[in-house]
PDB file of the backbone (N, CA, C, O) and the ligand in Angstrom, with CONECT records:
HET     ZN  A 101       1
ATOM      1  N   MET A   1       0.852  -1.207   0.000  1.00  0.00           N
ATOM      2  CA  MET A   1       0.000   0.000   0.000  1.00  0.00           C
ATOM      3  C   MET A   1       0.879   1.245   0.000  1.00  0.00           C
ATOM      4  O   MET A   1       1.722   1.425   0.879  1.00  0.00           O
ATOM      5  N   ALA A   2       0.674   2.091  -0.983  1.00  0.00           N
ATOM      6  CA  ALA A   2       1.474   3.309  -1.072  1.00  0.00           C
ATOM      7  C   ALA A   2       0.998   4.344  -0.064  1.00  0.00           C
ATOM      8  O   ALA A   2      -0.185   4.398   0.271  1.00  0.00           O
ATOM      9  N   ASP A   3       1.912   5.151   0.409  1.00  0.00           N
ATOM     10  CA  ASP A   3       1.502   6.248   1.272  1.00  0.00           C
ATOM     11  C   ASP A   3       1.351   7.529   0.445  1.00  0.00           C
ATOM     12  O   ASP A   3       1.614   7.547  -0.757  1.00  0.00           O
ATOM     13  N   CYS A   4       0.916   8.605   1.129  1.00  0.00           N
ATOM     14  CA  CYS A   4       0.637   9.852   0.418  1.00  0.00           C
ATOM     15  C   CYS A   4       1.880  10.402  -0.283  1.00  0.00           C
ATOM     16  O   CYS A   4       1.824  10.837  -1.433  1.00  0.00           O
ATOM     17  N   GLN A   5       2.989  10.372   0.431  1.00  0.00           N
ATOM     18  CA  GLN A   5       4.217  10.941  -0.109  1.00  0.00           C
ATOM     19  C   GLN A   5       4.606  10.253  -1.417  1.00  0.00           C
ATOM     20  O   GLN A   5       4.975  10.891  -2.403  1.00  0.00           O
ATOM     21  N   GLU A   6       4.507   8.924  -1.381  1.00  0.00           N
ATOM     22  CA  GLU A   6       4.865   8.141  -2.555  1.00  0.00           C
ATOM     23  C   GLU A   6       3.901   8.411  -3.716  1.00  0.00           C
ATOM     24  O   GLU A   6       4.310   8.529  -4.871  1.00  0.00           O
ATOM     25  N   THR A   7       2.607   8.506  -3.375  1.00  0.00           N
ATOM     26  CA  THR A   7       1.595   8.752  -4.397  1.00  0.00           C
ATOM     27  C   THR A   7       1.794  10.120  -5.043  1.00  0.00           C
ATOM     28  O   THR A   7       1.752  10.250  -6.266  1.00  0.00           O
ATOM     29  N   LEU A   8       2.011  11.135  -4.213  1.00  0.00           N
ATOM     30  CA  LEU A   8       2.184  12.491  -4.741  1.00  0.00           C
ATOM     31  C   LEU A   8       3.427  12.586  -5.618  1.00  0.00           C
ATOM     32  O   LEU A   8       3.464  13.340  -6.590  1.00  0.00           O
ATOM     33  N   LYS A   9       4.443  11.807  -5.253  1.00  0.00           N
ATOM     34  CA  LYS A   9       5.681  11.793  -6.017  1.00  0.00           C
ATOM     35  C   LYS A   9       5.452  11.242  -7.427  1.00  0.00           C
ATOM     36  O   LYS A   9       6.076  11.685  -8.391  1.00  0.00           O
ATOM     37  N   GLU A  10       4.539  10.261  -7.524  1.00  0.00           N
ATOM     38  CA  GLU A  10       4.280   9.607  -8.805  1.00  0.00           C
ATOM     39  C   GLU A  10       3.143  10.252  -9.588  1.00  0.00           C
ATOM     40  O   GLU A  10       2.856   9.858 -10.719  1.00  0.00           O
ATOM     41  N   LEU A  11       2.489  11.256  -8.972  1.00  0.00           N
ATOM     42  CA  LEU A  11       1.261  11.791  -9.542  1.00  0.00           C
ATOM     43  C   LEU A  11       1.451  12.373 -10.945  1.00  0.00           C
ATOM     44  O   LEU A  11       0.643  12.129 -11.841  1.00  0.00           O
ATOM     45  N   GLU A  12       2.519  13.138 -11.123  1.00  0.00           N
ATOM     46  CA  GLU A  12       2.745  13.770 -12.420  1.00  0.00           C
ATOM     47  C   GLU A  12       2.971  12.734 -13.511  1.00  0.00           C
ATOM     48  O   GLU A  12       2.466  12.858 -14.627  1.00  0.00           O
ATOM     49  N   ARG A  13       3.751  11.699 -13.158  1.00  0.00           N
ATOM     50  CA  ARG A  13       3.998  10.642 -14.140  1.00  0.00           C
ATOM     51  C   ARG A  13       2.730   9.845 -14.404  1.00  0.00           C
ATOM     52  O   ARG A  13       2.505   9.370 -15.518  1.00  0.00           O
ATOM     53  N   PHE A  14       1.904   9.703 -13.374  1.00  0.00           N
ATOM     54  CA  PHE A  14       0.621   9.005 -13.536  1.00  0.00           C
ATOM     55  C   PHE A  14      -0.265   9.770 -14.509  1.00  0.00           C
ATOM     56  O   PHE A  14      -0.855   9.175 -15.410  1.00  0.00           O
ATOM     57  N   ILE A  15      -0.362  11.082 -14.334  1.00  0.00           N
ATOM     58  CA  ILE A  15      -1.191  11.918 -15.202  1.00  0.00           C
ATOM     59  C   ILE A  15      -0.670  11.887 -16.637  1.00  0.00           C
ATOM     60  O   ILE A  15      -1.444  11.917 -17.593  1.00  0.00           O
ATOM     61  N   ASP A  16       0.645  11.826 -16.770  1.00  0.00           N
ATOM     62  CA  ASP A  16       1.243  11.752 -18.097  1.00  0.00           C
ATOM     63  C   ASP A  16       1.221  10.338 -18.671  1.00  0.00           C
ATOM     64  O   ASP A  16       1.732  10.105 -19.766  1.00  0.00           O
ATOM     65  N   ALA A  17       0.633   9.397 -17.937  1.00  0.00           N
ATOM     66  CA  ALA A  17       0.552   7.993 -18.355  1.00  0.00           C
ATOM     67  C   ALA A  17       1.933   7.402 -18.592  1.00  0.00           C
ATOM     68  O   ALA A  17       2.128   6.615 -19.519  1.00  0.00           O
ATOM     69  N   GLU A  18       2.881   7.779 -17.760  1.00  0.00           N
ATOM     70  CA  GLU A  18       4.245   7.269 -17.897  1.00  0.00           C
ATOM     71  C   GLU A  18       4.539   6.129 -16.937  1.00  0.00           C
ATOM     72  O   GLU A  18       5.623   5.547 -16.979  1.00  0.00           O
ATOM     73  N   LEU A  19       3.590   5.806 -16.078  1.00  0.00           N
ATOM     74  CA  LEU A  19       3.802   4.730 -15.121  1.00  0.00           C
ATOM     75  C   LEU A  19       3.490   3.377 -15.753  1.00  0.00           C
ATOM     76  O   LEU A  19       2.635   3.254 -16.630  1.00  0.00           O
ATOM     77  N   ALA A  20       4.214   2.371 -15.275  1.00  0.00           N
ATOM     78  CA  ALA A  20       3.876   1.008 -15.676  1.00  0.00           C
ATOM     79  C   ALA A  20       2.506   0.652 -15.097  1.00  0.00           C
ATOM     80  O   ALA A  20       2.037   1.287 -14.153  1.00  0.00           O
ATOM     81  N   HIS A  21       1.877  -0.361 -15.670  1.00  0.00           N
ATOM     82  CA  HIS A  21       0.512  -0.702 -15.281  1.00  0.00           C
ATOM     83  C   HIS A  21       0.378  -0.964 -13.778  1.00  0.00           C
ATOM     84  O   HIS A  21      -0.545  -0.465 -13.135  1.00  0.00           O
ATOM     85  N   PHE A  22       1.306  -1.748 -13.226  1.00  0.00           N
ATOM     86  CA  PHE A  22       1.200  -2.072 -11.804  1.00  0.00           C
ATOM     87  C   PHE A  22       1.455  -0.856 -10.931  1.00  0.00           C
ATOM     88  O   PHE A  22       0.890  -0.748  -9.843  1.00  0.00           O
ATOM     89  N   GLU A  23       2.295   0.058 -11.388  1.00  0.00           N
ATOM     90  CA  GLU A  23       2.550   1.292 -10.641  1.00  0.00           C
ATOM     91  C   GLU A  23       1.312   2.179 -10.642  1.00  0.00           C
ATOM     92  O   GLU A  23       0.956   2.764  -9.619  1.00  0.00           O
ATOM     93  N   ALA A  24       0.659   2.272 -11.799  1.00  0.00           N
ATOM     94  CA  ALA A  24      -0.564   3.071 -11.919  1.00  0.00           C
ATOM     95  C   ALA A  24      -1.653   2.512 -11.013  1.00  0.00           C
ATOM     96  O   ALA A  24      -2.416   3.269 -10.414  1.00  0.00           O
ATOM     97  N   GLU A  25      -1.725   1.201 -10.914  1.00  0.00           N
ATOM     98  CA  GLU A  25      -2.741   0.577 -10.060  1.00  0.00           C
ATOM     99  C   GLU A  25      -2.547   0.930  -8.597  1.00  0.00           C
ATOM    100  O   GLU A  25      -3.511   1.130  -7.859  1.00  0.00           O
ATOM    101  N   VAL A  26      -1.282   1.004  -8.185  1.00  0.00           N
ATOM    102  CA  VAL A  26      -0.988   1.392  -6.798  1.00  0.00           C
ATOM    103  C   VAL A  26      -1.477   2.809  -6.545  1.00  0.00           C
ATOM    104  O   VAL A  26      -2.073   3.089  -5.504  1.00  0.00           O
ATOM    105  N   VAL A  27      -1.223   3.712  -7.504  1.00  0.00           N
ATOM    106  CA  VAL A  27      -1.665   5.103  -7.367  1.00  0.00           C
ATOM    107  C   VAL A  27      -3.191   5.166  -7.329  1.00  0.00           C
ATOM    108  O   VAL A  27      -3.765   5.856  -6.487  1.00  0.00           O
ATOM    109  N   VAL A  28      -3.840   4.452  -8.232  1.00  0.00           N
ATOM    110  CA  VAL A  28      -5.307   4.463  -8.300  1.00  0.00           C
ATOM    111  C   VAL A  28      -5.914   3.936  -7.012  1.00  0.00           C
ATOM    112  O   VAL A  28      -6.868   4.514  -6.493  1.00  0.00           O
ATOM    113  N   SER A  29      -5.368   2.838  -6.491  1.00  0.00           N
ATOM    114  CA  SER A  29      -5.935   2.263  -5.276  1.00  0.00           C
ATOM    115  C   SER A  29      -5.745   3.199  -4.095  1.00  0.00           C
ATOM    116  O   SER A  29      -6.585   3.237  -3.195  1.00  0.00           O
ATOM    117  N   HIS A  30      -4.659   3.950  -4.083  1.00  0.00           N
ATOM    118  CA  HIS A  30      -4.466   4.930  -3.016  1.00  0.00           C
ATOM    119  C   HIS A  30      -5.445   6.098  -3.180  1.00  0.00           C
ATOM    120  O   HIS A  30      -6.031   6.565  -2.203  1.00  0.00           O
ATOM    121  N   LEU A  31      -5.615   6.560  -4.408  1.00  0.00           N
ATOM    122  CA  LEU A  31      -6.518   7.696  -4.661  1.00  0.00           C
ATOM    123  C   LEU A  31      -7.945   7.373  -4.227  1.00  0.00           C
ATOM    124  O   LEU A  31      -8.673   8.247  -3.757  1.00  0.00           O
ATOM    125  N   LYS A  32      -8.335   6.110  -4.391  1.00  0.00           N
ATOM    126  CA  LYS A  32      -9.687   5.702  -4.010  1.00  0.00           C
ATOM    127  C   LYS A  32      -9.940   5.847  -2.519  1.00  0.00           C
ATOM    128  O   LYS A  32     -11.078   6.035  -2.087  1.00  0.00           O
ATOM    129  N   THR A  33      -8.878   5.759  -1.739  1.00  0.00           N
ATOM    130  CA  THR A  33      -9.049   5.757  -0.284  1.00  0.00           C
ATOM    131  C   THR A  33      -8.607   7.050   0.373  1.00  0.00           C
ATOM    132  O   THR A  33      -8.792   7.215   1.579  1.00  0.00           O
ATOM    133  N   CYS A  34      -8.019   7.984  -0.394  1.00  0.00           N
ATOM    134  CA  CYS A  34      -7.412   9.165   0.223  1.00  0.00           C
ATOM    135  C   CYS A  34      -7.916  10.438  -0.442  1.00  0.00           C
ATOM    136  O   CYS A  34      -7.571  10.732  -1.587  1.00  0.00           O
ATOM    137  N   THR A  35      -8.740  11.193   0.293  1.00  0.00           N
ATOM    138  CA  THR A  35      -9.305  12.414  -0.292  1.00  0.00           C
ATOM    139  C   THR A  35      -8.243  13.499  -0.488  1.00  0.00           C
ATOM    140  O   THR A  35      -8.351  14.317  -1.402  1.00  0.00           O
ATOM    141  N   ASP A  36      -7.224  13.505   0.362  1.00  0.00           N
ATOM    142  CA  ASP A  36      -6.148  14.484   0.202  1.00  0.00           C
ATOM    143  C   ASP A  36      -5.464  14.329  -1.152  1.00  0.00           C
ATOM    144  O   ASP A  36      -5.241  15.303  -1.872  1.00  0.00           O
ATOM    145  N   CYS A  37      -5.140  13.090  -1.477  1.00  0.00           N
ATOM    146  CA  CYS A  37      -4.458  12.834  -2.741  1.00  0.00           C
ATOM    147  C   CYS A  37      -5.413  12.997  -3.935  1.00  0.00           C
ATOM    148  O   CYS A  37      -4.986  13.371  -5.027  1.00  0.00           O
ATOM    149  N   GLN A  38      -6.696  12.716  -3.723  1.00  0.00           N
ATOM    150  CA  GLN A  38      -7.676  12.975  -4.775  1.00  0.00           C
ATOM    151  C   GLN A  38      -7.688  14.450  -5.145  1.00  0.00           C
ATOM    152  O   GLN A  38      -7.713  14.808  -6.323  1.00  0.00           O
ATOM    153  N   GLY A  39      -7.669  15.301  -4.123  1.00  0.00           N
ATOM    154  CA  GLY A  39      -7.639  16.743  -4.358  1.00  0.00           C
ATOM    155  C   GLY A  39      -6.401  17.157  -5.132  1.00  0.00           C
ATOM    156  O   GLY A  39      -6.471  17.960  -6.063  1.00  0.00           O
ATOM    157  N   ALA A  40      -5.270  16.599  -4.734  1.00  0.00           N
ATOM    158  CA  ALA A  40      -4.012  16.908  -5.416  1.00  0.00           C
ATOM    159  C   ALA A  40      -4.058  16.415  -6.862  1.00  0.00           C
ATOM    160  O   ALA A  40      -3.577  17.084  -7.777  1.00  0.00           O
ATOM    161  N   PHE A  41      -4.646  15.231  -7.049  1.00  0.00           N
ATOM    162  CA  PHE A  41      -4.760  14.660  -8.388  1.00  0.00           C
ATOM    163  C   PHE A  41      -5.614  15.545  -9.288  1.00  0.00           C
ATOM    164  O   PHE A  41      -5.250  15.812 -10.433  1.00  0.00           O
ATOM    165  N   GLU A  42      -6.759  16.000  -8.762  1.00  0.00           N
ATOM    166  CA  GLU A  42      -7.638  16.867  -9.553  1.00  0.00           C
ATOM    167  C   GLU A  42      -6.956  18.186  -9.887  1.00  0.00           C
ATOM    168  O   GLU A  42      -7.071  18.696 -11.001  1.00  0.00           O
ATOM    169  N   PHE A  43      -6.247  18.726  -8.910  1.00  0.00           N
ATOM    170  CA  PHE A  43      -5.534  19.986  -9.131  1.00  0.00           C
ATOM    171  C   PHE A  43      -4.496  19.829 -10.246  1.00  0.00           C
ATOM    172  O   PHE A  43      -4.412  20.656 -11.153  1.00  0.00           O
ATOM    173  N   HIS A  44      -3.714  18.760 -10.162  1.00  0.00           N
ATOM    174  CA  HIS A  44      -2.666  18.543 -11.158  1.00  0.00           C
ATOM    175  C   HIS A  44      -3.250  18.271 -12.539  1.00  0.00           C
ATOM    176  O   HIS A  44      -2.704  18.703 -13.554  1.00  0.00           O
ATOM    177  N   THR A  45      -4.374  17.546 -12.563  1.00  0.00           N
ATOM    178  CA  THR A  45      -5.006  17.233 -13.845  1.00  0.00           C
ATOM    179  C   THR A  45      -5.506  18.505 -14.523  1.00  0.00           C
ATOM    180  O   THR A  45      -5.300  18.706 -15.720  1.00  0.00           O
ATOM    181  N   GLU A  46      -6.171  19.365 -13.737  1.00  0.00           N
ATOM    182  CA  GLU A  46      -6.677  20.618 -14.296  1.00  0.00           C
ATOM    183  C   GLU A  46      -5.544  21.519 -14.758  1.00  0.00           C
ATOM    184  O   GLU A  46      -5.619  22.156 -15.808  1.00  0.00           O
ATOM    185  N   LEU A  47      -4.501  21.556 -13.953  1.00  0.00           N
ATOM    186  CA  LEU A  47      -3.327  22.357 -14.298  1.00  0.00           C
ATOM    187  C   LEU A  47      -2.732  21.886 -15.618  1.00  0.00           C
ATOM    188  O   LEU A  47      -2.386  22.684 -16.489  1.00  0.00           O
ATOM    189  N   ARG A  48      -2.622  20.554 -15.742  1.00  0.00           N
ATOM    190  CA  ARG A  48      -2.044  19.970 -16.939  1.00  0.00           C
ATOM    191  C   ARG A  48      -2.899  20.279 -18.179  1.00  0.00           C
ATOM    192  O   ARG A  48      -2.379  20.590 -19.250  1.00  0.00           O
ATOM    193  N   GLN A  49      -4.226  20.184 -18.002  1.00  0.00           N
ATOM    194  CA  GLN A  49      -5.126  20.475 -19.116  1.00  0.00           C
ATOM    195  C   GLN A  49      -5.030  21.936 -19.532  1.00  0.00           C
ATOM    196  O   GLN A  49      -5.038  22.258 -20.720  1.00  0.00           O
ATOM    197  N   ALA A  50      -4.939  22.817 -18.537  1.00  0.00           N
ATOM    198  CA  ALA A  50      -4.845  24.243 -18.831  1.00  0.00           C
ATOM    199  C   ALA A  50      -3.581  24.543 -19.625  1.00  0.00           C
ATOM    200  O   ALA A  50      -3.596  25.320 -20.580  1.00  0.00           O
ATOM    201  N   ILE A  51      -2.479  23.906 -19.207  1.00  0.00           N
ATOM    202  CA  ILE A  51      -1.210  24.118 -19.904  1.00  0.00           C
ATOM    203  C   ILE A  51      -1.286  23.561 -21.317  1.00  0.00           C
ATOM    204  O   ILE A  51      -0.791  24.177 -22.261  1.00  0.00           O
ATOM    205  N   ARG A  52      -1.907  22.393 -21.461  1.00  0.00           N
ATOM    206  CA  ARG A  52      -2.015  21.748 -22.770  1.00  0.00           C
ATOM    207  C   ARG A  52      -2.852  22.600 -23.719  1.00  0.00           C
ATOM    208  O   ARG A  52      -2.492  22.782 -24.882  1.00  0.00           O
ATOM    209  N   VAL A  53      -3.971  23.122 -23.215  1.00  0.00           N
ATOM    210  CA  VAL A  53      -4.835  23.976 -24.035  1.00  0.00           C
ATOM    211  C   VAL A  53      -4.071  25.212 -24.485  1.00  0.00           C
ATOM    212  O   VAL A  53      -4.154  25.631 -25.639  1.00  0.00           O
ATOM    213  N   LYS A  54      -3.327  25.782 -23.550  1.00  0.00           N
ATOM    214  CA  LYS A  54      -2.565  26.983 -23.853  1.00  0.00           C
ATOM    215  C   LYS A  54      -1.483  26.699 -24.890  1.00  0.00           C
ATOM    216  O   LYS A  54      -1.204  27.525 -25.760  1.00  0.00           O
ATOM    217  N   ALA A  55      -0.879  25.511 -24.782  1.00  0.00           N
ATOM    218  CA  ALA A  55       0.226  25.170 -25.662  1.00  0.00           C
ATOM    219  C   ALA A  55      -0.247  24.784 -27.057  1.00  0.00           C
ATOM    220  O   ALA A  55       0.444  25.066 -28.036  1.00  0.00           O
ATOM    221  N   THR A  56      -1.410  24.144 -27.169  1.00  0.00           N
ATOM    222  CA  THR A  56      -1.852  23.646 -28.467  1.00  0.00           C
ATOM    223  C   THR A  56      -2.738  24.642 -29.211  1.00  0.00           C
ATOM    224  O   THR A  56      -2.787  24.640 -30.441  1.00  0.00           O
ATOM    225  N   ARG A  57      -3.430  25.485 -28.465  1.00  0.00           N
ATOM    226  CA  ARG A  57      -4.294  26.471 -29.117  1.00  0.00           C
ATOM    227  C   ARG A  57      -3.641  27.832 -29.044  1.00  0.00           C
ATOM    228  O   ARG A  57      -3.686  28.506 -28.015  1.00  0.00           O
ATOM    229  N   ASP A  58      -3.040  28.224 -30.137  1.00  0.00           N
ATOM    230  CA  ASP A  58      -2.322  29.486 -30.158  1.00  0.00           C
ATOM    231  C   ASP A  58      -3.301  30.617 -30.467  1.00  0.00           C
ATOM    232  O   ASP A  58      -3.217  31.275 -31.504  1.00  0.00           O
ATOM    233  N   GLU A  59      -4.234  30.820 -29.534  1.00  0.00           N
ATOM    234  CA  GLU A  59      -5.254  31.842 -29.726  1.00  0.00           C
ATOM    235  C   GLU A  59      -5.239  32.811 -28.565  1.00  0.00           C
ATOM    236  O   GLU A  59      -4.841  32.467 -27.452  1.00  0.00           O
ATOM    237  N   LEU A  60      -5.670  34.004 -28.832  1.00  0.00           N
ATOM    238  CA  LEU A  60      -5.789  34.993 -27.774  1.00  0.00           C
ATOM    239  C   LEU A  60      -7.043  34.694 -26.959  1.00  0.00           C
ATOM    240  O   LEU A  60      -8.029  34.182 -27.488  1.00  0.00           O
ATOM    241  N   PRO A  61      -6.997  35.014 -25.676  1.00  0.00           N
ATOM    242  CA  PRO A  61      -8.210  34.815 -24.864  1.00  0.00           C
ATOM    243  C   PRO A  61      -9.363  35.683 -25.365  1.00  0.00           C
ATOM    244  O   PRO A  61      -9.150  36.710 -26.009  1.00  0.00           O
ATOM    245  N   ASP A  62     -10.591  35.250 -25.055  1.00  0.00           N
ATOM    246  CA  ASP A  62     -11.773  35.983 -25.500  1.00  0.00           C
ATOM    247  C   ASP A  62     -11.706  37.438 -25.074  1.00  0.00           C
ATOM    248  O   ASP A  62     -11.457  37.751 -23.909  1.00  0.00           O
ATOM    249  N   GLY A  63     -11.929  38.308 -26.021  1.00  0.00           N
ATOM    250  CA  GLY A  63     -11.996  39.722 -25.699  1.00  0.00           C
ATOM    251  C   GLY A  63     -10.639  40.414 -25.660  1.00  0.00           C
ATOM    252  O   GLY A  63     -10.560  41.638 -25.548  1.00  0.00           O
ATOM    253  N   PHE A  64      -9.571  39.623 -25.753  1.00  0.00           N
ATOM    254  CA  PHE A  64      -8.242  40.220 -25.641  1.00  0.00           C
ATOM    255  C   PHE A  64      -7.923  41.111 -26.837  1.00  0.00           C
ATOM    256  O   PHE A  64      -7.369  42.200 -26.683  1.00  0.00           O
ATOM    257  N   ALA A  65      -8.278  40.638 -28.026  1.00  0.00           N
ATOM    258  CA  ALA A  65      -8.040  41.425 -29.233  1.00  0.00           C
ATOM    259  C   ALA A  65      -8.818  42.737 -29.190  1.00  0.00           C
ATOM    260  O   ALA A  65      -8.313  43.789 -29.581  1.00  0.00           O
ATOM    261  N   GLU A  66     -10.069  42.653 -28.701  1.00  0.00           N
ATOM    262  CA  GLU A  66     -10.897  43.855 -28.604  1.00  0.00           C
ATOM    263  C   GLU A  66     -10.273  44.865 -27.645  1.00  0.00           C
ATOM    264  O   GLU A  66     -10.262  46.068 -27.902  1.00  0.00           O
ATOM    265  N   ARG A  67      -9.754  44.345 -26.532  1.00  0.00           N
ATOM    266  CA  ARG A  67      -9.150  45.241 -25.552  1.00  0.00           C
ATOM    267  C   ARG A  67      -7.898  45.905 -26.121  1.00  0.00           C
ATOM    268  O   ARG A  67      -7.625  47.076 -25.857  1.00  0.00           O
ATOM    269  N   LEU A  68      -7.143  45.136 -26.907  1.00  0.00           N
ATOM    270  CA  LEU A  68      -5.957  45.700 -27.560  1.00  0.00           C
ATOM    271  C   LEU A  68      -6.344  46.836 -28.498  1.00  0.00           C
ATOM    272  O   LEU A  68      -5.710  47.891 -28.530  1.00  0.00           O
ATOM    273  N   MET A  69      -7.420  46.584 -29.271  1.00  0.00           N
ATOM    274  CA  MET A  69      -7.902  47.591 -30.218  1.00  0.00           C
ATOM    275  C   MET A  69      -8.278  48.878 -29.504  1.00  0.00           C
ATOM    276  O   MET A  69      -7.975  49.980 -29.962  1.00  0.00           O
ATOM    277  N   GLN A  70      -8.953  48.708 -28.358  1.00  0.00           N
ATOM    278  CA  GLN A  70      -9.391  49.879 -27.598  1.00  0.00           C
ATOM    279  C   GLN A  70      -8.199  50.661 -27.074  1.00  0.00           C
ATOM    280  O   GLN A  70      -8.215  51.891 -27.032  1.00  0.00           O
ATOM    281  N   CYS A  71      -7.171  49.934 -26.676  1.00  0.00           N
ATOM    282  CA  CYS A  71      -6.000  50.595 -26.105  1.00  0.00           C
ATOM    283  C   CYS A  71      -5.154  51.279 -27.167  1.00  0.00           C
ATOM    284  O   CYS A  71      -4.696  52.406 -26.978  1.00  0.00           O
ATOM    285  N   PHE A  72      -4.949  50.588 -28.292  1.00  0.00           N
ATOM    286  CA  PHE A  72      -3.969  51.072 -29.270  1.00  0.00           C
ATOM    287  C   PHE A  72      -4.592  51.562 -30.570  1.00  0.00           C
ATOM    288  O   PHE A  72      -3.897  52.099 -31.432  1.00  0.00           O
ATOM    289  N   GLY A  73      -5.903  51.378 -30.711  1.00  0.00           N
ATOM    290  CA  GLY A  73      -6.557  51.797 -31.956  1.00  0.00           C
ATOM    291  C   GLY A  73      -6.469  50.720 -33.008  1.00  0.00           C
ATOM    292  O   GLY A  73      -5.742  49.739 -32.848  1.00  0.00           O
ATOM    293  N   ASP A  74      -7.214  50.904 -34.091  1.00  0.00           N
ATOM    294  CA  ASP A  74      -7.337  49.888 -35.146  1.00  0.00           C
ATOM    295  C   ASP A  74      -6.013  49.618 -35.841  1.00  0.00           C
ATOM    296  O   ASP A  74      -5.844  48.551 -36.431  1.00  0.00           O
ATOM    297  N   ASN A  75      -5.074  50.545 -35.791  1.00  0.00           N
ATOM    298  CA  ASN A  75      -3.819  50.412 -36.536  1.00  0.00           C
ATOM    299  C   ASN A  75      -2.989  49.223 -36.090  1.00  0.00           C
ATOM    300  O   ASN A  75      -2.108  48.765 -36.818  1.00  0.00           O
ATOM    301  N   VAL A  76      -3.273  48.711 -34.870  1.00  0.00           N
ATOM    302  CA  VAL A  76      -2.449  47.656 -34.314  1.00  0.00           C
ATOM    303  C   VAL A  76      -2.480  46.388 -35.164  1.00  0.00           C
ATOM    304  O   VAL A  76      -1.517  45.620 -35.157  1.00  0.00           O
ATOM    305  N   TYR A  77      -3.581  46.156 -35.900  1.00  0.00           N
ATOM    306  CA  TYR A  77      -3.680  44.953 -36.737  1.00  0.00           C
ATOM    307  C   TYR A  77      -3.567  45.245 -38.225  1.00  0.00           C
ATOM    308  O   TYR A  77      -3.866  44.374 -39.042  1.00  0.00           O
ATOM    309  N   SER A  78      -3.137  46.460 -38.601  1.00  0.00           N
ATOM    310  CA  SER A  78      -2.950  46.733 -40.019  1.00  0.00           C
ATOM    311  C   SER A  78      -1.565  47.334 -40.240  1.00  0.00           C
ATOM    312  O   SER A  78      -1.397  48.553 -40.225  1.00  0.00           O
ATOM    313  N   PRO A  79      -0.577  46.468 -40.445  1.00  0.00           N
ATOM    314  CA  PRO A  79       0.813  46.910 -40.585  1.00  0.00           C
ATOM    315  C   PRO A  79       1.039  47.851 -41.764  1.00  0.00           C
ATOM    316  O   PRO A  79       2.033  48.577 -41.777  1.00  0.00           O
ATOM    317  N   ASP A  80       0.152  47.860 -42.750  1.00  0.00           N
ATOM    318  CA  ASP A  80       0.295  48.766 -43.886  1.00  0.00           C
ATOM    319  C   ASP A  80       0.049  50.200 -43.422  1.00  0.00           C
ATOM    320  O   ASP A  80       0.120  51.129 -44.225  1.00  0.00           O
TER     321      ASP A  80
HETATM  322 ZN    ZN A 101      -2.888  10.107   0.157  1.00  0.00          ZN2+
END
């Protein structure tokens, strides 16, 4: 049975699916019984998704372009 310290240490690799099957099972069985580690797992998962979205979608956040226009005027997007 893994303890919290061990589980948290493996959490990032678990989320990245880098653990061997038996190692992942140890993490999963611990997560089922430990709300502290569940919270950490959810936090890391959301963090990872946020980073992935940011890295793969090279888009400005909603309204950001409009705010730029208001600050700098329409010329900011017309280099001519
Ligand atoms: Zn734990």
